[in-house]
VEXKE-344753 format. One record per residue (C-alpha): residue number from 0; residue in one letter; y, x, z. Coordinates in nm, 4 decimals, padded with zeros to 6 digits. Layout:
BEGIN
R_NUM_A_Y_X_Z
...
END
This chain:
BEGIN
R_0_M_08.8988_02.3483_-09.7780
R_1_K_08.8853_02.7813_-09.8058
R_2_L_08.9937_03.0004_-09.5636
R_3_L_09.3693_03.1820_-09.6516
R_4_R_09.2935_03.5640_-09.7240
R_5_F_09.5802_03.8299_-09.7081
R_6_G_09.6452_04.1591_-09.5910
R_7_E_09.3390_04.2897_-09.7446
R_8_P_09.2623_04.5586_-10.0308
R_9_E_09.0950_04.2239_-10.2619
R_10_R_09.0457_03.9457_-10.2579
R_11_N_09.3841_03.8077_-10.0996
R_12_S_09.4759_03.4712_-10.1810
R_13_S_09.7048_03.3944_-10.4599
R_14_M_10.0780_03.3415_-10.3407
R_15_R_10.0631_02.9844_-10.4998
R_16_A_09.7012_02.8872_-10.2460
R_17_I_09.9227_03.0135_-09.9635
R_18_C_10.2442_02.7983_-10.0585
R_19_A_09.9744_02.4916_-10.0930
R_20_R_09.8587_02.5014_-09.7299
R_21_I_10.1915_02.5375_-09.5986
R_22_N_10.2875_02.1906_-09.8134
R_23_S_09.9741_02.0480_-09.6771
R_24_S_10.0535_02.1122_-09.3584
R_25_A_10.3498_01.9902_-09.3516
R_26_N_10.2861_01.6587_-09.5357
R_27_L_10.0431_01.6285_-09.2298
R_28_T_10.2825_01.7078_-08.9788
R_29_A_10.5020_01.4644_-09.1360
R_30_D_10.2209_01.1572_-09.1761
R_31_L_10.1042_01.1601_-08.8014
R_32_G_10.5226_01.2072_-08.7212
R_33_R_10.5423_00.8925_-08.8786
R_34_I_10.2492_00.7084_-08.6754
R_35_L_10.4432_00.8153_-08.3721
R_36_V_10.7944_00.6585_-08.4698
R_37_D_10.6813_00.3970_-08.6475
R_38_R_10.3113_00.3539_-08.4238
R_39_T_10.2053_00.1828_-08.6565
R_40_L_09.9256_00.2793_-08.9804
R_41_P_10.0848_00.3535_-09.3352
R_42_I_10.0212_00.0930_-09.6320
R_43_L_09.8412_00.3015_-09.8848
R_44_N_09.8041_00.2038_-10.2456
R_45_P_09.4474_00.1371_-10.3643
R_46_E_09.5680_00.2957_-10.6721
R_47_E_09.6141_00.6722_-10.5711
R_48_V_09.4182_00.6464_-10.1885
R_49_P_09.0943_00.6521_-10.2510
R_50_L_08.8229_00.4095_-10.0991
R_51_V_08.5282_00.5629_-09.9352
R_52_E_08.1750_00.3210_-09.9481
R_53_E_07.8490_00.3859_-09.7055
R_54_W_08.1385_00.6030_-09.5343
R_55_N_08.0042_00.8134_-09.2055
R_56_I_08.1357_01.1077_-08.9943
R_57_E_07.9007_01.4421_-09.0203
R_58_S_07.9205_01.6185_-08.7158
R_59_Y_07.9148_01.9529_-08.8801
R_60_M_08.1553_02.2310_-08.6971
R_61_A_08.4460_02.0188_-08.7456
R_62_P_08.4655_01.6313_-08.8297
R_63_M_08.4054_01.5351_-09.1795
R_64_L_08.4415_01.2024_-09.3966
R_65_T_08.0966_01.1535_-09.6392
R_66_G_08.0860_00.8696_-09.8160
R_67_Y_08.0641_00.7312_-10.1972
R_68_F_08.4005_00.8386_-10.2959
R_69_R_08.6002_00.5448_-10.5223
R_70_Y_08.9467_00.6111_-10.7624
R_71_Q_09.1327_00.3000_-10.8829
R_72_K_09.2756_00.4880_-11.1458
R_73_K_08.9932_00.8169_-11.2510
R_74_I_08.6663_00.8047_-11.3510
R_75_D_08.3962_01.0093_-11.1241
R_76_P_08.2216_01.1888_-11.4053
R_77_R_07.9714_01.2873_-11.1576
R_78_G_07.8934_00.8900_-11.1197
R_79_A_07.9167_00.6709_-10.8905
R_80_E_07.6436_00.7647_-10.6850
R_81_W_07.7949_01.1086_-10.5960
R_82_L_07.7797_01.1747_-10.1940
R_83_S_08.0696_01.3769_-10.1543
R_84_F_08.3153_01.4587_-09.8294
R_85_T_08.6365_01.5650_-09.7271
R_86_A_08.8270_01.8669_-09.5688
R_87_P_08.7919_01.8059_-09.2327
R_88_L_08.9720_01.5446_-09.0511
R_89_E_09.2828_01.4776_-08.9160
R_90_L_09.3147_01.1502_-08.7725
R_91_L_09.0799_00.8120_-08.7923
R_92_S_09.1243_00.4859_-08.8079
R_93_V_08.8418_00.2366_-08.7895
R_94_E_09.0305_-00.0451_-08.7168
R_95_G_09.2964_00.0089_-08.9332
R_96_G_09.0466_00.1313_-09.1956
R_97_V_09.2528_00.4860_-09.2320
R_98_A_09.1976_00.8226_-09.2466
R_99_R_09.3662_01.2214_-09.3004
R_100_S_09.2111_01.5184_-09.3967
R_101_M_09.4653_01.8221_-09.4070
R_102_E_09.4660_01.6947_-09.7878
R_103_R_09.5671_01.3218_-09.8375
R_104_W_09.4913_00.9549_-09.6522
R_105_Y_09.1528_00.7857_-09.7622
R_106_R_09.0455_00.4129_-09.7484
R_107_L_08.7641_00.3460_-09.5248
R_108_G_08.4986_00.0852_-09.6869
R_109_K_08.1886_-00.0734_-09.5533
R_110_P_08.0811_00.2258_-09.2798
R_111_S_07.6789_00.3971_-09.2948
R_112_P_07.4918_00.2473_-09.0488
R_113_F_07.4777_00.5205_-08.8486
R_114_A_07.8744_00.5275_-08.8718
R_115_Q_07.9854_00.3673_-08.5169
R_116_D_07.7712_00.6903_-08.3462
R_117_M_07.9147_01.0228_-08.4993
R_118_V_08.2541_00.7773_-08.4281
R_119_R_08.1669_00.7981_-08.0668
R_120_I_08.0815_01.1414_-08.0625
R_121_W_08.3490_01.2690_-08.2746
R_122_G_08.6313_01.0293_-08.1231
R_123_E_08.6024_01.1327_-07.7222
R_124_S_08.9355_01.0914_-07.5860
R_125_D_09.0958_01.3578_-07.4385
R_126_G_09.2522_01.1401_-07.1886
R_127_K_09.6135_01.2882_-07.2404
END
């Protein structure tokens, strides 16, 4: 996700980019709100939501999901062996097999050998 820029003599973000960020934030807020109300994770459509195989949580400045992304309806021209990553994660449920970034939901497939350690590092509860 790119940093939005505004109020500068050059290189301002487009109004479309700012609106897209607002929509992403609103969608994330709505999804998290539904989890609170329904007390359950959503049922994700495999035809719409990518599956991430050999997934892991990388230790950048924010937790990001990495792995091999599989889309049922979309052929990736880079091939099936291209390691990709998400925008920073907002929600992770290993038991539920899902993750949510600001942009979208992901289905979790087989974890990488390092996933358990990274989930523990990034998922420490704040006790609240």
